[in-house]
Each structure stands twice: as structure tokens, then as C-alpha cells.
C-alpha positions as a Markdown table, in Angstrom:
| # | Residue | x | y | z |
|---|---|---|---|---|
| 1 | Met | 172.8 | 137.8 | 131.8 |
| 2 | Ala | 170.5 | 136.1 | 129.8 |
| 3 | Arg | 169.7 | 132.2 | 130.3 |
| 4 | Lys | 170.6 | 130.0 | 127.5 |
| 5 | Pro | 167.9 | 127.6 | 126.5 |
| 6 | Pro | 168.9 | 123.8 | 127.7 |
| 7 | Leu | 170.3 | 121.9 | 125.4 |
| 8 | Thr | 168.2 | 119.2 | 123.3 |
| 9 | Thr | 169.9 | 115.4 | 122.8 |
| 10 | Ser | 169.5 | 113.7 | 120.9 |
| 11 | Ala | 167.9 | 111.5 | 122.9 |
| 12 | Ser | 165.4 | 113.6 | 124.1 |
| 13 | Leu | 164.5 | 114.1 | 120.7 |
| 14 | Ala | 164.3 | 110.3 | 120.1 |
| 15 | Arg | 161.6 | 110.5 | 122.7 |
| 16 | Glu | 159.8 | 113.3 | 121.7 |
| 17 | Pro | 157.9 | 110.5 | 118.9 |
| 18 | Glu | 157.2 | 108.2 | 121.4 |
| 19 | Arg | 155.6 | 110.7 | 124.0 |
| 20 | Ala | 153.1 | 112.3 | 121.5 |
| 21 | Ile | 152.3 | 108.0 | 120.5 |
| 22 | Met | 151.9 | 107.3 | 124.0 |
| 23 | Lys | 149.4 | 110.5 | 124.4 |
| 24 | Arg | 147.4 | 109.0 | 121.3 |
| 25 | Val | 147.3 | 105.3 | 122.9 |
| 26 | Val | 145.6 | 107.2 | 126.6 |
| 27 | Val | 143.5 | 108.8 | 124.5 |
| 28 | Leu | 142.2 | 106.3 | 122.6 |
| 29 | Ala | 142.2 | 104.0 | 125.5 |
| 30 | Ile | 140.2 | 106.7 | 127.7 |
| 31 | Val | 137.6 | 107.0 | 124.3 |
| 32 | Leu | 137.2 | 103.5 | 124.0 |
| 33 | Ala | 136.0 | 102.7 | 128.1 |
| 34 | Leu | 133.6 | 105.4 | 128.0 |
| 35 | Trp | 132.4 | 103.7 | 124.6 |
| 36 | Gly | 132.3 | 100.5 | 126.0 |
| 37 | Ala | 130.6 | 101.8 | 129.3 |
| 38 | Gly | 127.7 | 103.1 | 127.4 |
| 39 | Ser | 127.6 | 100.4 | 124.8 |
| 40 | Ala | 125.8 | 98.4 | 127.2 |
| 41 | Trp | 122.7 | 100.6 | 126.6 |
| 42 | Ala | 122.1 | 99.7 | 122.7 |
| 43 | Gly | 118.4 | 100.8 | 122.5 |
| 44 | Glu | 117.0 | 104.4 | 123.2 |
| 45 | Leu | 113.5 | 105.7 | 122.6 |
| 46 | Glu | 111.3 | 108.3 | 123.7 |
| 47 | Gly | 113.9 | 108.3 | 127.4 |
| 48 | Val | 113.8 | 105.0 | 127.6 |
| 49 | Lys | 117.1 | 103.2 | 127.7 |
| 50 | Met | 117.4 | 99.1 | 126.7 |
| 51 | Pro | 120.2 | 97.3 | 127.4 |
| 52 | Asp | 121.9 | 95.4 | 123.8 |
| 53 | Lys | 121.9 | 92.0 | 125.2 |
| 54 | Ala | 119.9 | 89.9 | 127.8 |
| 55 | Thr | 119.9 | 86.1 | 128.9 |
| 56 | Val | 116.5 | 84.0 | 129.2 |
| 57 | Gly | 116.9 | 80.2 | 130.2 |
| 58 | Gly | 120.6 | 80.2 | 129.7 |
| 59 | Gln | 120.8 | 81.2 | 126.2 |
| 60 | Ala | 122.1 | 84.9 | 125.4 |
| 61 | Leu | 120.1 | 87.1 | 123.5 |
| 62 | Val | 120.6 | 90.5 | 121.3 |
| 63 | Leu | 118.4 | 93.3 | 121.4 |
| 64 | Asn | 116.6 | 93.4 | 117.5 |
| 65 | Gly | 114.5 | 96.5 | 117.7 |
| 66 | Met | 112.5 | 99.3 | 119.7 |
| 67 | Gly | 109.1 | 100.5 | 119.2 |
| 68 | Leu | 106.4 | 102.8 | 120.6 |
| 69 | Arg | 102.8 | 102.2 | 121.1 |
| 70 | Glu | 100.7 | 104.2 | 120.3 |
| 71 | Lys | 96.8 | 104.4 | 121.0 |
| 72 | Leu | 94.6 | 107.4 | 120.0 |
| 73 | Thr | 97.8 | 109.2 | 119.3 |
| 74 | Val | 98.5 | 108.7 | 123.5 |
| 75 | Asp | 102.1 | 107.1 | 124.0 |
| 76 | Val | 101.4 | 103.7 | 126.3 |
| 77 | Tyr | 105.0 | 102.0 | 126.5 |
| 78 | Val | 108.0 | 101.5 | 124.6 |
| 79 | Gly | 108.6 | 97.7 | 123.2 |
| 80 | Gly | 111.3 | 96.0 | 122.9 |
| 81 | Leu | 112.6 | 92.6 | 121.0 |
| 82 | Tyr | 115.1 | 90.6 | 121.9 |
| 83 | Leu | 116.0 | 87.3 | 120.2 |
| 84 | Glu | 119.2 | 84.8 | 119.6 |
| 85 | Ala | 119.8 | 86.4 | 116.0 |
| 86 | Lys | 118.4 | 89.4 | 114.8 |
| 87 | Thr | 115.3 | 89.4 | 112.1 |
| 88 | Lys | 113.1 | 91.5 | 110.5 |
| 89 | Asp | 111.1 | 88.5 | 109.4 |
| 90 | Gly | 107.9 | 89.0 | 112.0 |
| 91 | Gly | 107.1 | 85.6 | 110.9 |
| 92 | Ala | 110.4 | 84.2 | 112.0 |
| 93 | Ala | 110.5 | 85.9 | 115.3 |
| 94 | Ile | 107.1 | 84.4 | 116.0 |
| 95 | Ser | 108.0 | 80.6 | 114.9 |
| 96 | Gln | 111.0 | 80.2 | 116.1 |
| 97 | Asp | 111.2 | 77.7 | 118.7 |
| 98 | Lys | 114.0 | 79.5 | 120.4 |
| 99 | Ala | 114.7 | 81.4 | 123.9 |
| 100 | Lys | 113.4 | 85.1 | 123.1 |
| 101 | Arg | 111.6 | 88.1 | 125.3 |
| 102 | Ile | 109.6 | 90.8 | 124.7 |
| 103 | Val | 109.9 | 94.4 | 127.0 |
| 104 | Met | 107.5 | 96.5 | 127.6 |
| 105 | His | 108.1 | 99.9 | 129.9 |
| 106 | Phe | 105.1 | 101.8 | 130.5 |
| 107 | Val | 105.4 | 105.8 | 130.1 |
| 108 | Arg | 102.1 | 106.2 | 131.3 |
| 109 | Asp | 99.7 | 104.3 | 133.8 |
| 110 | Val | 97.9 | 101.4 | 132.6 |
| 111 | Asp | 95.1 | 99.9 | 134.1 |
| 112 | Lys | 94.3 | 96.4 | 134.4 |
| 113 | Gly | 91.6 | 95.9 | 132.3 |
| 114 | Gln | 93.3 | 97.4 | 129.4 |
| 115 | Leu | 96.0 | 95.8 | 129.5 |
| 116 | Val | 93.6 | 92.6 | 129.5 |
| 117 | Asp | 91.4 | 93.6 | 126.7 |
| 118 | Thr | 94.5 | 94.2 | 124.9 |
| 119 | Leu | 95.6 | 90.1 | 125.4 |
| 120 | Arg | 92.4 | 88.9 | 124.3 |
| 121 | Asp | 92.1 | 91.0 | 121.2 |
| 122 | Gly | 95.2 | 90.4 | 119.9 |
| 123 | Ile | 95.4 | 86.8 | 120.8 |
| 124 | Lys | 92.1 | 86.1 | 119.1 |
| 125 | Lys | 93.5 | 87.7 | 115.7 |
| 126 | Ser | 96.7 | 85.0 | 115.9 |
| 127 | Ala | 96.3 | 81.8 | 114.1 |
| 128 | Asp | 96.8 | 79.6 | 117.5 |
| 129 | Ala | 94.0 | 81.5 | 119.3 |
| 130 | Thr | 91.7 | 78.6 | 120.3 |
| 131 | Val | 95.0 | 76.7 | 121.8 |
| 132 | Ala | 95.9 | 80.1 | 123.3 |
| 133 | Met | 92.9 | 81.3 | 124.6 |
| 134 | Lys | 92.2 | 78.3 | 126.6 |
| 135 | Ser | 95.6 | 79.7 | 129.3 |
| 136 | Phe | 94.0 | 82.9 | 128.8 |
| 137 | Asp | 92.0 | 82.9 | 131.8 |
| 138 | Lys | 95.3 | 81.8 | 133.8 |
| 139 | Met | 97.5 | 84.7 | 132.5 |
| 140 | Ser | 94.7 | 87.2 | 132.9 |
| 141 | Ala | 94.7 | 86.8 | 136.4 |
| 142 | Trp | 98.5 | 87.7 | 136.7 |
| 143 | Met | 97.7 | 90.9 | 134.7 |
| 144 | Arg | 97.9 | 94.0 | 137.6 |
| 145 | Asp | 97.1 | 98.3 | 137.3 |
| 146 | Val | 100.9 | 99.4 | 135.9 |
| 147 | Lys | 102.1 | 102.8 | 136.0 |
| 148 | Gly | 104.7 | 105.5 | 134.3 |
| 149 | Asn | 108.6 | 103.2 | 134.6 |
| 150 | Asp | 106.8 | 100.2 | 135.3 |
| 151 | Glu | 107.8 | 96.9 | 132.9 |
| 152 | Ile | 106.3 | 93.5 | 132.1 |
| 153 | Val | 108.8 | 91.4 | 130.6 |
| 154 | Ile | 107.6 | 88.4 | 128.4 |
| 155 | Asp | 110.0 | 85.3 | 128.4 |
| 156 | Tyr | 109.9 | 82.4 | 126.5 |
| 157 | Thr | 112.2 | 78.9 | 126.8 |
| 158 | Pro | 111.9 | 76.8 | 125.0 |
| 159 | Gly | 110.4 | 73.4 | 126.7 |
| 160 | Lys | 109.5 | 75.5 | 129.7 |
| 161 | Gly | 107.1 | 78.3 | 128.3 |
| 162 | Thr | 106.0 | 81.3 | 128.2 |
| 163 | Ser | 106.5 | 83.8 | 131.7 |
| 164 | Phe | 105.7 | 87.0 | 132.6 |
| 165 | Ala | 106.9 | 89.2 | 134.9 |
| 166 | Phe | 106.3 | 92.4 | 136.6 |
| 167 | Asn | 108.8 | 94.8 | 137.5 |
| 168 | Gly | 111.5 | 91.7 | 138.3 |
| 169 | Lys | 108.8 | 89.8 | 139.5 |
| 170 | Val | 107.7 | 86.4 | 137.6 |
| 171 | Ala | 104.1 | 85.9 | 138.0 |
| 172 | Gly | 103.9 | 82.5 | 136.1 |
| 173 | Thr | 104.5 | 80.0 | 133.3 |
| 174 | Ile | 102.5 | 78.9 | 130.8 |
| 175 | Glu | 103.9 | 76.0 | 128.8 |
| 176 | Gly | 103.2 | 75.3 | 124.7 |
| 177 | Ile | 104.6 | 77.0 | 122.0 |
| 178 | Glu | 100.9 | 78.0 | 120.8 |
| 179 | Phe | 100.9 | 80.0 | 123.8 |
| 180 | Met | 103.9 | 81.9 | 122.9 |
| 181 | Arg | 103.1 | 82.4 | 119.1 |
| 182 | Ala | 99.9 | 83.6 | 119.7 |
| 183 | Ile | 101.8 | 86.2 | 122.5 |
| 184 | Trp | 104.2 | 86.9 | 120.1 |
| 185 | Ser | 101.5 | 87.7 | 116.7 |
| 186 | Ile | 100.1 | 90.1 | 119.4 |
| 187 | Phe | 103.7 | 92.8 | 118.5 |
| 188 | Leu | 104.5 | 90.9 | 115.0 |
| 189 | Gly | 101.7 | 89.3 | 113.7 |
| 190 | Ala | 99.7 | 90.1 | 110.2 |
| 191 | Asn | 97.3 | 92.0 | 112.1 |
| 192 | Pro | 99.6 | 93.7 | 115.4 |
| 193 | Ala | 98.7 | 96.2 | 118.0 |
| 194 | Asp | 100.4 | 98.9 | 116.3 |
| 195 | Glu | 102.3 | 98.7 | 112.9 |
| 196 | Ala | 104.8 | 101.5 | 114.2 |
| 197 | Leu | 105.6 | 99.5 | 117.0 |
| 198 | Lys | 106.0 | 96.2 | 114.9 |
| 199 | Lys | 108.0 | 97.9 | 112.8 |
| 200 | Gly | 110.4 | 99.3 | 115.2 |
| 201 | Met | 110.9 | 95.9 | 117.0 |
| 202 | Leu | 111.8 | 94.3 | 113.9 |
| 203 | Gly | 114.6 | 97.1 | 113.2 |
| 204 | Lys | 113.1 | 98.5 | 110.6 |
């Protein structure tokens, strides 16, 4: 004798929409959780990821943009710019006496001499070159050979100065807003080291 299908009560019918809603809520929660886990990495360029936020001198910063530094068609490093508020204005990013950060994530080996030459040439093009060059020897002494995946992080803290860190270890700090402006001009000034890098860091 064939079994009769179970009776469907009005109560169980009433619960069906509730179950459907709960399933959707669970799926949505999972999607949001996965999105939130990945959103800490706001930028990715040439396989290099950078977080969407940073903190310098206790001040929260946001990733303004990322760009690729090339020399003679060879990829050198991915640069990231962090500011208190996003801007596409290179002049404003340079001149503001606010906390900021530049990250240089290298994708190939670069020797100390090349780094020093690039920094010297860039500083000499800036409006603050005369003042900044007085501290150049001090800064150049901190430079070292870098390899692929090494990072140089340049932080500016108002009232304190510009610090250089290699793979998380701070090498030293140079006081003065003029020096900061000269360094930032290398990346974002009227005559940057790489125009495409500048545009990327400014989110253009």
C-alpha cells in the first residue's frame, strides 16, 4: 500500500518564507564577511598588494593610489601613496604639512648607488633643493642594496620629520618640512622620476 504524503499544515506553510529569508541572510552574511576580509587590501598592481589604510604618527591615512616605476622598460618598484584624505593634486599632496606615507615595494634588485643617484637627481629638481641637499649625505648613508620584495617606507610626521624604514626597521629621521617636500617632489612634483608612477599614486 502506497504511503500518503505528509500533511502540510498551515503553520509549516507559514514558516517557509521565514526559512527562505534566513537562508538569504546567511548567504549575505558570508559574502559580506569574505568581502570584509579582502577589503583590507585595497590596492593591487603587478601582483603587489597594499592595505587600504595606514597609521603615521597616530594619524589614520588612506591609500591614495599606486603606480609602477619603470626604467628603460624594466619594472623597478610599485609605489603607494598614503594621505589623510585622497587627492589627485600632486602639489597639494607635496605641500600639506600633514601625516603622509610613501611605500616603495621593489620587484627587482637595485643597488645602493642607483638609489642614491635617483634620490639626488630628484631632490635637485625640487623647489626645496637648496635646503634638502644639506641633509642628503645623512640620508644617503642609510641607503642600502635592495632585493625583490623589499620595501622602503618613507613617513612624514608633522613636527617630527621624514623617516626612512627598510623592511619595517627605521633607519633614521630628518627634520624639516622642506626636506619632506623635496622627497615627495621626486614622486609627485612637476618633474617626477616617472610620470606614470605619479599618475598612479595620485589615482589618475
